[in-house]
C-alpha positions, -999 to 999 in steps of 0.1 A, spaced: -45 -308 536 -44 -339 518 -76 -345 498 -98 -375 502 -89 -401 477 -109 -428 465 -103 -466 480 -92 -478 444 -58 -486 458 -65 -513 482 -63 -547 463 -88 -576 467 -112 -563 495 -125 -527 483 -156 -538 465 -166 -557 496 -157 -530 519 -179 -504 499 -210 -526 509 -206 -532 546 -229 -518 570 -213 -492 591 -223 -510 624 -204 -544 609 -178 -552 635 -142 -552 620 -128 -584 609 -96 -577 632 -98 -558 662 -73 -527 657 -80 -514 693 -75 -478 703 -38 -466 703 -35 -435 720 -12 -412 738 -19 -398 774 -41 -407 802 -70 -426 793 -86 -405 825 -80 -372 806 -108 -347 805 -104 -338 767 -100 -363 740 -85 -356 705 -91 -382 680 -65 -375 650 -76 -391 614 -42 -392 595 -28 -409 565 11 -417 571 23 -402 535 2 -369 544 29 -342 546 5 -321 567 2 -349 593 38 -354 594 40 -316 602 16 -320 630 34 -350 643 70 -335 641 64 -296 647 31 -294 669 29 -326 688 58 -322 709 47 -289 726 12 -301 727 26 -332 746 46 -310 769 15 -286 778 -15 -311 777 -8 -346 772 20 -351 796 3 -331 823 -28 -355 821 -51 -331 807 -59 -345 769 -54 -378 755 -49 -383 718 -62 -412 700 -46 -423 666 -70 -435 639 -61 -446 605 -71 -428 573 -49 -441 546 -49 -420 514 -27 -443 491 -12 -478 490 23 -467 511 1 -451 539 -22 -484 541 8 -506 543 28 -482 565 -4 -484 587 -6 -520 588 30 -523 599 24 -500 628 -2 -523 637 20 -552 638 42 -534 664 16 -539 689 -5 -516 710 23 -504 731 49 -499 706 24 -485 676 26 -448 687 61 -449 684 63 -465 650 38 -441 639 59 -413 652 90 -428 635 72 -430 603 63 -393 603 97 -383 612 111 -402 583 84 -397 558 106 -380 533 130 -409 530 105 -436 527 75 -423 511 95 -407 483 118 -438 481 119 -458 446 104 -487 468 84 -472 495 77 -507 510 110 -519 510 121 -486 530 94 -492 554 104 -527 559 140 -513 567 125 -490 591 102 -517 607 135 -541 612 154 -512 630 123 -511 654 124 -546 662 103 -565 637 115 -595 622 114 -596 583 90 -630 584 70 -610 609 66 -581 586 57 -600 556 33 -621 574 16 -588 585 14 -573 551 -3 -606 537 -30 -603 565 -62 -597 545 -80 -594 579 -57 -567 590 -59 -549 559 -96 -551 560 -97 -537 593 -79 -508 584 -97 -499 555 -127 -503 573 -116 -479 600 -112 -453 574 -147 -459 561 -162 -457 598 -146 -425 601 -155 -411 567 -194 -420 574 -192 -410 611 -176 -377 605 -175 -368 568 -139 -365 566 -127 -353 533 -89 -346 542 -62 -352 566 -50 -344 590 -88 -343 606 -90 -342 643 -122 -344 664 -123 -323 697 -153 -326 719 -170 -341 693 -166 -310 669 -145 -318 637 -114 -296 630 -98 -298 597 -60 -290 582 -29 -279 599 -33 -261 636 -6 -244 657 -3 -251 693 -18 -218 702 -49 -229 677 -52 -260 698 -50 -243 730 -78 -221 719 -103 -250 714 -89 -270 743 -85 -243 771 -125 -234 775 -130 -274 780 -109 -275 810 -116 -267 846 -110 -228 854 
């Protein structure tokens, strides 16, 4: 698990964000990107940081089988929520949002699949921009998104909301049927939690 880091990394808006009431509406509506049927019986909320190797392990190694067993069959919906732990993760989350709600989950998957190459690059933001351009975003569009302070504030507020609501201390953190599950889980571990929630 990657442990919770303070919000020092976010320039410009952190001090104001720390004073926001939990109920204050976001300046920008991030929506609720997800994978799977909105009518699924079980919803998993994942809080992740795009630079977290344990989050990447879930997306790269566990999620494909979880999708096959539960998501693609309409039993489970996975909601993706931002919990950036550093500046690079924040910028990656912003770029993923800029791709739009339909393509955002795909951008997240690519960022996790390529995490080793961009997160450890000499210039992680330049490497992210290159990936985003390959995904169809224009250079001017990417720069405009990264300069969007309302969007940055909204991403950071999503992290604060999750921290306050679920007392999140590390990533990945999963909320399944209202219960908090932390750390790496195998498909079998997820099945042990999910199966009792499904009709017999």
